[in-house]
N, C-alpha and C positions, 0 to 999 in steps of 0.2 A: 048192355044188360047183368053181365055175368061181374063185370067191374061194381056196379052198383051193389049185388049180392056181399059179393065182398067186403066193401063199404061198409054196409047196412051192418053184417057181423061183425064187423070192428069196431063201430059205434055199440054197438049190444056188448061184444066182447068188455068194451072198457067200463060201462055201466055198471055190470055185473063183478068187474074188479072192485071197482067204487064203493059196492054192495058187500061186498065182502070182506072189505077194510073196515068199514064202517061195523061188521057184527063181530070181526078180528078189538076193533075200538070197545065194542058191549062187553066181550068175555074176559078183555082186560080190566072193564070198569065191574064188573059185578064178582066175575072168579079169576083174581090177579094168582091162586097158586094154579089155576087148568092154562091159564094163559104159559109162565113159567114154568108147568112140565111139558110144553109142549114145544117151548123154547127147548130144552134140553134133549127132548127126541130130532130136533133137527140134526143130520148126518150120522145120525147114531147105528142106520143100516145101510149095507149097500143101497134097498132099494127105495127108503124113507130120501135119504141125499138125492138120487140122479129122478125121484118121485117129484121130490118138489122143486131142482131144479127146472125140470122141463115143464113143468105147471105154469111155473113163474115165467117161461118163455110166452105164453099163452096171450097174456095182458101186457107184457111189453113187444113182441111183433104188433099186436091190436092198436097200440100206441103208436106206434112209426104208423101203419098205417093209415090211420085215423087223421092223427095231425095233422095234416093240410086244412081237412072241414072242420077242426073246433076254435074255439075259441083263441085259447091258447098257444097257433099252431108251433113254435117254433119251443117252447117251453115241455109240450106233450112230444116231441121229436127229439126231443136230447134225453131228457126223461126214458121214454122208452129206447134209445141207443145205449143210455146207464143199464139197463137192467137187461139188456142182452149180452151186452159186452160184461157183465159181471158174471152173470150163469153161465156164458162161454168161459168167463177164469176158473169158475169153480168147479165145473166139467172136470180140471184138469188139477187143481185142488188137491193134496189127498184128502179120503172121506176124514182119514182121524184128524184133519186141522179142523175142519169144519165143524166135525164135532167138539173138540175141543174148543174152539171160540164161541161156538153157540153154550156149551156148561159153563165159561167162562162168566157170558153175560148173565147167566140163569143164575153164577153162583152170586157175582157183583149187585143185580135187584134184587129188589125186595119186593112183596106185593105192595105197598106204599108208594112206591117210585111207580113200578107197572099201571096202578091208578090213575095216579100224577100223568103220565102220557098217555091215557086215554083219551083227552079232547085232541090229541091231534092227530090219533086213527079218524074220528069223527069228522074232522078237519079235510086229513086227505081223502079221505073219501067219497065225503061232498064235493071236493075241489073238481077230484076225476070225475064226476057227475057231470058236476057244472059246466065242466068244460067241454062236453060234448054233447048236451043236450040243446 
């Protein structure tokens, strides 16, 4: 019974992750300047840096847990482990490098670019949801 609850919680977490990614796509499409401002904040303080990495681990672990029950088990498992591995690496990368990297991309990307890649967030978020329902 506990295992079933954990699997259901993992499924719900992946669905919420997909909804969140779609929401980010809407933000990117309608308010690209706000999306870029958010990107500039990545790694800007110890709290933001470690909070974003830790929060990112939650859907990553859920992907790995729910992968065997999904439509695309190998893809979800691979993606989940990739997110976990990159999150763990980011814990050890100095925060200033993480922040500098996000600032670099926030400087390269213009609002039109952010709007143009917004549909990818819709597709990705929908794919996450589709893979687990």
